[in-house]
C-alpha positions in Angstrom: -69.7 37.8 -0.5 -68.8 36.9 3.1 -67.2 33.6 2.1 -64.4 32.8 2.2 -62.9 34.4 5.3 -59.3 35.7 5.5 -57.8 34.7 8.9 -54.2 36.0 8.2 -53.1 38.6 10.8 -49.8 40.5 10.8 -48.4 38.2 8.2 -49.3 34.9 10.0 -52.2 32.5 10.5 -53.1 29.6 12.7 -54.0 26.5 10.7 -56.5 24.0 12.0 -55.1 21.5 9.4 -51.9 20.9 11.3 -52.5 23.0 14.5 -49.5 25.2 13.8 -48.9 28.9 13.2 -47.6 29.7 9.7 -46.2 32.7 7.9 -48.7 33.6 5.2 -45.9 34.3 2.6 -47.7 37.5 1.6 -50.8 35.6 0.6 -53.8 35.6 2.9 -55.1 32.2 4.2 -58.8 31.7 3.7 -61.2 29.4 5.5 -65.0 28.9 5.9 -66.3 27.6 2.6 -69.1 25.2 1.7 -68.0 23.8 -1.6 -71.1 21.6 -2.3 -73.0 24.9 -2.2 -70.5 27.4 -3.5 -68.7 25.8 -6.4 -71.9 26.1 -8.5 -72.3 29.8 -8.6 -70.6 31.8 -5.8 -67.0 30.9 -6.9 -67.9 31.4 -10.6 -69.4 34.8 -9.8 -66.3 35.9 -7.8 -64.0 34.6 -10.6 -65.6 37.4 -12.7 -65.6 40.1 -9.9 -62.3 39.4 -8.2 -60.2 36.6 -9.8 -57.0 37.5 -7.9 -58.8 37.0 -4.5 -60.1 33.7 -5.9 -56.5 32.6 -6.6 -55.6 33.2 -3.0 -58.7 31.1 -1.9 -57.6 28.2 -4.1 -54.1 28.5 -2.9 -55.4 28.2 0.7 -57.1 24.9 -0.3 -53.7 23.7 -1.6 -52.0 24.7 1.7 -54.7 22.8 3.6 -53.9 19.7 1.5 -50.2 20.1 2.3 -50.9 20.4 6.0 -53.5 17.7 6.4 -53.0 15.2 3.6 -56.5 15.7 2.0 -58.2 18.3 -0.1 -61.0 19.6 2.1 -64.6 20.1 1.0 -66.0 22.3 3.8 -62.9 24.0 5.2 -63.5 25.6 8.6 -61.2 27.4 11.0 -60.6 24.3 13.0 -60.1 21.9 10.0 -62.3 20.2 7.4 -66.0 19.6 8.2 -66.7 16.6 5.9 -70.3 17.6 5.0 -72.3 16.5 2.0 -70.9 14.5 -0.9 -68.4 14.7 -3.8 -64.9 16.3 -3.9 -65.8 19.7 -5.4 -62.3 21.1 -5.0 -62.0 19.5 -8.5 -64.5 21.9 -10.2 -63.2 24.8 -8.0 -59.6 24.3 -9.1 -60.4 23.4 -12.8 -62.8 26.3 -13.2 -60.3 28.7 -11.8 -57.4 27.4 -13.9 -59.5 27.1 -17.0 -60.5 30.8 -16.7 -56.9 31.9 -16.9 -56.1 32.4 -13.2 -52.5 31.1 -13.0 -51.3 32.3 -9.6 -51.9 28.9 -7.9 -49.6 25.8 -7.3 -51.4 23.8 -9.9 -49.2 20.6 -9.8 -49.6 20.4 -6.0 -53.3 21.0 -6.5 -53.5 18.2 -9.0 -51.6 15.9 -6.6 -54.2 16.5 -3.9 -57.2 16.1 -6.2 -55.9 12.9 -7.6 -55.4 11.5 -4.1 -58.9 12.4 -3.1 -60.2 10.8 -6.3 -58.2 7.6 -6.1 -57.7 7.0 -2.3 -60.4 8.9 -0.5 -63.7 7.7 0.7 -66.8 8.8 -1.2 -69.1 8.2 1.8 -71.5 11.1 2.6 -70.3 13.2 5.5 -67.0 11.3 5.8 -63.4 12.2 5.1 -60.4 9.9 5.0 -59.2 6.6 3.4 -61.4 4.3 1.3 -63.8 1.7 2.7 -65.2 -1.4 1.0 -68.0 0.5 -0.7 -65.4 2.8 -2.4 -63.6 -0.3 -3.6 -66.8 -1.6 -5.1 -67.3 1.8 -6.9 -63.8 1.7 -8.4 -64.4 -1.8 -9.6 -68.0 -1.5 -10.9 -68.6 2.2 -11.6 -71.5 2.8 -9.3 -71.9 3.4 -5.6 -73.7 0.3 -4.2 -77.0 0.8 -2.5 -79.1 -1.2 -0.1 -82.8 -1.6 -0.2 -84.4 1.1 1.8 -85.3 -0.9 5.0 -82.1 -2.9 5.1 -79.8 -3.0 8.1 -76.5 -1.2 7.3 -73.6 -3.5 7.1 -70.7 -1.0 6.8 -69.9 0.7 10.1 -68.4 3.8 8.4 -71.8 4.8 6.9 -73.3 7.7 8.7 -76.4 6.7 10.7 -78.6 9.6 9.4 -77.0 10.5 6.0 -77.0 6.9 4.7 -75.2 6.0 1.5 -76.9 8.4 -0.9 -75.6 6.0 -3.6 -77.1 7.5 -6.7 -76.2 11.1 -5.8 -72.7 10.1 -4.9 -72.2 8.4 -8.3 -73.6 11.4 -10.1 -71.5 14.0 -8.3 -68.3 12.1 -8.5 -68.9 11.7 -12.2 -68.9 15.4 -12.6 -65.9 15.9 -10.3 -64.0 13.3 -12.3 -64.8 15.2 -15.5 -63.3 18.3 -14.1 -60.2 16.4 -13.0 -60.0 14.8 -16.5 -59.9 18.3 -18.1 -57.2 19.5 -15.7 -55.2 16.3 -16.4 -55.4 16.9 -20.1 -54.4 20.5 -19.7 -51.3 19.5 -17.7 -50.3 16.9 -20.2 -51.2 13.8 -18.1 -52.8 11.8 -20.9 -53.2 8.5 -19.0 -55.0 10.2 -16.1 -57.1 12.1 -18.6 -58.3 8.9 -20.1 -58.9 7.3 -16.7 -60.9 10.2 -15.3 -62.8 10.8 -18.5 -64.0 7.2 -18.4 -65.0 7.6 -14.8 -67.0 10.7 -15.7 -69.3 8.5 -17.6 -70.2 6.5 -14.5 -73.6 8.3 -14.3 -74.7 5.9 -17.1 -74.3 3.0 -14.6 -77.2 4.4 -12.5 -79.5 5.2 -15.4 -82.3 2.7 -15.5 -83.9 2.7 -19.0 -86.8 0.7 -17.7 -88.2 3.7 -15.8 -86.1 6.6 -17.3 -84.6 7.7 -13.9 -81.2 7.7 -12.3 -81.8 4.9 -9.8 -80.0 2.8 -7.2 -78.2 -0.4 -7.8 -77.0 -3.0 -5.4 -73.5 -4.4 -5.3 -74.6 -7.3 -7.5 -75.9 -4.9 -10.2 -79.6 -5.5 -9.5 -81.8 -2.4 -9.3 -83.3 -1.7 -6.0 -87.1 -2.4 -6.0 -89.7 -1.1 -5.5 -88.8 2.3 -7.0 -90.8 5.5 -6.5 -89.1 8.6 -8.0 -91.0 10.9 -5.6 -90.8 9.1 -2.3 -88.2 6.4 -2.3 -85.2 6.7 0.0 -86.4 7.8 3.4 -85.8 11.3 4.9 -84.4 13.5 2.1 -84.2 10.3 0.0 -80.8 9.8 1.7 -80.6 6.1 1.1 -80.3 6.8 -2.6 -80.1 10.6 -3.2 -79.1 13.7 -1.3 -81.8 16.0 0.2 -84.0 15.8 -2.9 -85.7 13.0 -4.8 -85.1 11.3 -8.1 -87.0 14.0 -10.0 -84.2 16.5 -9.2 -81.2 14.2 -9.4 -82.3 13.0 -12.9 -80.8 16.2 -14.3 -77.4 16.2 -12.5 -75.2 15.5 -15.5 -73.8 19.0 -16.2 -70.7 17.6 -17.9 -72.5 15.6 -20.6 -75.8 17.4 -21.3 -76.2 16.3 -25.0 -75.9 12.6 -23.9 -78.3 13.2 -21.0 -80.8 14.5 -23.6 -80.2 11.5 -25.8 -80.8 8.9 -23.1 -84.0 10.7 -22.0 -85.3 10.3 -25.5 -84.1 13.3 -27.5 -85.0 17.0 -27.5 -88.8 16.7 -27.5 -88.9 14.0 -24.8 -86.4 15.9 -22.8 -88.5 19.1 -22.9 -91.5 17.0 -21.7 -89.4 15.6 -18.8 -88.4 19.1 -17.8 -92.0 20.3 -18.0 -93.1 17.3 -16.0 -90.6 18.2 -13.3 -92.1 21.7 -12.9 -95.7 20.3 -12.9 -95.5 17.1 -10.9 -97.7 17.4 -7.8 -96.9 15.9 -4.4 -98.8 12.7 -4.1 -99.1 13.0 -0.4 -100.2 16.0 1.7 -97.8 19.0 1.5 -97.0 18.8 5.2 -96.1 15.1 4.9 -93.9 15.7 1.9 -92.1 18.6 3.6 -91.6 16.4 6.6 -89.8 13.9 4.4 -88.0 16.5 2.4 -87.3 19.6 4.6 -84.7 20.8 2.2 -87.1 20.8 -0.8 -88.0 24.5 -0.4 -89.5 26.7 -3.0 -91.4 24.0 -4.8 -92.6 24.3 -8.4 -94.0 20.8 -8.9 -91.0 18.7 -8.0 -88.5 21.5 -8.9 -86.8 22.7 -5.7 -85.8 26.4 -6.1 -84.0 26.5 -2.7 -81.6 23.6 -3.0 -78.4 23.4 -4.9 -78.8 20.4 -7.2 -81.7 22.3 -8.9 -79.9 25.5 -9.7 -78.9 24.7 -13.3 -82.1 22.8 -14.2 -84.2 25.7 -15.6 -81.4 26.5 -18.0 -81.4 23.0 -19.6 -84.2 24.0 -22.0 -81.5 26.0 -23.8 -79.7 22.7 -24.7 -82.8 21.1 -26.2 -83.7 23.7 -28.7 -86.3 25.7 -26.7 -84.5 28.7 -25.0 -87.8 30.6 -24.6 -88.9 28.0 -22.0 -85.7 28.8 -20.0 -86.6 32.5 -20.1 -90.1 31.7 -18.9 -89.0 29.4 -16.1 -86.3 31.8 -14.8 -88.6 34.7 -14.5 -91.4 32.5 -13.0 -89.0 31.3 -10.3 -87.6 34.7 -9.5 -91.0 36.4 -9.4 -92.5 33.7 -7.2 -89.7 33.0 -4.7 -87.5 36.0 -4.3 -88.4 39.4 -2.9 -87.2 41.9 -0.3 -89.5 40.8 2.6 -88.4 38.7 5.6 -89.1 35.5 3.8 -87.5 36.7 0.6 -85.3 33.8 -0.2 -86.7 30.3 -0.6 -84.2 28.2 1.2 -80.9 28.0 3.0 -78.5 30.7 1.8 -75.6 28.2 2.5 -72.6 30.5 2.3 -73.6 32.5 -0.8 -74.9 29.6 -2.9 -78.5 30.7 -3.3 -78.0 34.5 -3.6 -75.2 34.1 -6.2 -77.7 32.0 -8.3 -80.0 35.0 -8.1 -77.3 37.5 -9.0 -76.4 35.5 -12.1 -80.0 34.9 -13.1 -80.9 38.6 -12.5 -78.0 39.6 -14.8 -79.3 37.2 -17.4 -76.9 34.3 -17.6 -75.7 31.3 -15.4 -72.7 28.9 -15.3 -74.5 25.6 -15.9 -71.3 23.7 -16.1 -68.5 25.2 -14.0 -65.2 24.4 -15.8 -66.7 24.7 -19.3 -66.1 28.4 -19.6 -69.7 28.9 -20.8 -72.7 30.7 -19.4 -76.3 29.9 -20.4 -78.5 32.8 -21.2 -81.8 33.2 -19.3 -84.0 36.3 -18.9 -82.4 39.4 -17.2 -84.3 41.2 -14.5 -83.0 44.6 -15.3 -83.0 46.9 -18.4 -79.3 47.5 -17.9 -76.5 45.7 -15.9 -72.9 46.8 -15.8 -70.1 44.6 -14.4 -66.9 46.6 -13.5 -64.1 44.1 -14.3 -60.9 44.1 -12.3 -58.7 45.5 -15.1 -60.9 48.5 -15.7 -63.0 47.0 -18.5 -66.7 46.8 -18.4 -69.2 44.2 -19.5 -72.8 45.2 -19.8 -76.1 43.4 -20.5 -78.8 45.7 -22.0 -82.3 44.3 -22.2 -84.3 46.7 -24.2 -88.0 46.8 -23.3 -87.4 44.4 -20.3 -90.4 44.2 -17.9 -92.5 41.8 -16.0 -94.4 40.9 -19.2 -91.5 41.4 -21.6 -89.4 38.4 -20.5 -88.8 36.8 -23.8 -85.7 37.4 -26.0 -86.6 38.5 -29.5 -83.1 39.0 -30.8 -79.6 39.5 -29.5 -76.2 40.9 -30.4 -72.8 40.5 -28.7 -70.5 43.5 -29.4 -72.7 44.4 -32.3 -72.6 41.0 -34.0 -75.8 38.9 -34.2 -76.0 36.2 -31.5 -78.3 33.3 -32.2 -77.2 30.9 -29.5 -78.2 31.0 -25.8 -74.6 30.8 -24.7 -71.8 33.3 -24.0 -68.2 32.5 -23.0 -66.1 33.7 -20.1 -63.8 35.5 -22.4 -66.7 37.4 -23.9 -67.3 38.8 -20.4 -63.7 39.4 -19.2 -62.7 41.0 -22.5 -65.4 43.6 -21.9 -68.2 44.5 -24.3 -72.0 44.5 -24.5 -74.7 41.8 -24.7 -77.7 43.5 -26.2 -81.1 41.8 -25.9 -84.4 42.9 -27.4 -87.2 41.7 -25.2 -90.9 41.1 -25.9 -94.1 39.7 -24.3 -94.3 36.6 -26.6 -91.7 33.9 -27.2 -89.6 34.1 -30.2 -89.3 30.3 -30.7 -86.7 30.7 -33.4 -84.1 32.7 -31.4 -81.2 30.8 -29.9 -81.5 27.8 -32.2 -78.3 27.5 -34.2 
């Protein structure tokens, strides 16, 4: 809860985005955010706990755009720190707006988001105008890769971070989906069609020959050889970001039914998820961690401690086997989180990791920020109560919940039978009760509509 940080003082603030002092106009100015990490669960959590403060945070982003000309991604006191990939102000703004928070300059926000999407570079750890690789993306629909040992030909590419071509394509596909939804809500029909089409670009990096999201060169040819575990150098950065193809194969939060379809349907998708959690390292553990230092909290190739993995255990819910989500969530939490000095399995990254834990301990998680939906897992407590800003209360009661009794047997929402592993944001914010009856064996029929 330390991010973001309010730097307004006596009604004024200094902005590192134009190096001037501004009146704060009775709204605090917030900096110090790490959107690649925090858009996934920290901001969604705070949109439940304190939506008014979230509105001020989003408005701060809009002011940064007005002052600097770009929507930042990792806004610091001194200006934007162009870390990681994507323009995740899009899910931040759309998720906030979609959840009914209206005290933001939405047209100005859209202007900034559209500029980032249409004119900004997509290169990892860079901010500013487009380069030739971005032009190729706009023309072809995938970020062009180079074979792993090639000499880089574009001077703007970061020496260490590389092109991360597949991950860039996947993350921008999600961001464009969020921007499409906002465009539609604002009545910008042509933009809606444009960005919705771009949100399908993840399909351009799916290689049906091997069943993985894989890298393509500018001429459309797949980069060979391909190894889903080890290709891409340190952190797979030539092709992915911090993690390998096993993790990034599931980074299509905006179009989960189609992801399931291209991976072979429900049964095959379940097998792929199980394989992720069971795939061993083919080289010694110390060698693997040397190549993937961010791949902390390993269950097979599932990386508990790194952000692109956060939503993955919940994907069983979408393929007709919610009990497997319940099993995986409790397995992960029991194995990797405790109150000892090494009690979290990776970089906290500004609230990203612990907010995942808070959601999962309560029993639900926002798999797709901007959808207004939360996917149900397996709560850690017999009773959780959320005090909502308007005095209402939402509670999750898990009858018989224990270490062994992690499987949902039945559920009701406000007294009505619930047989889907999803609740909506309005269900929470209107107040009420989610009642779960837990048991020690899976009820393989619950949660299947």
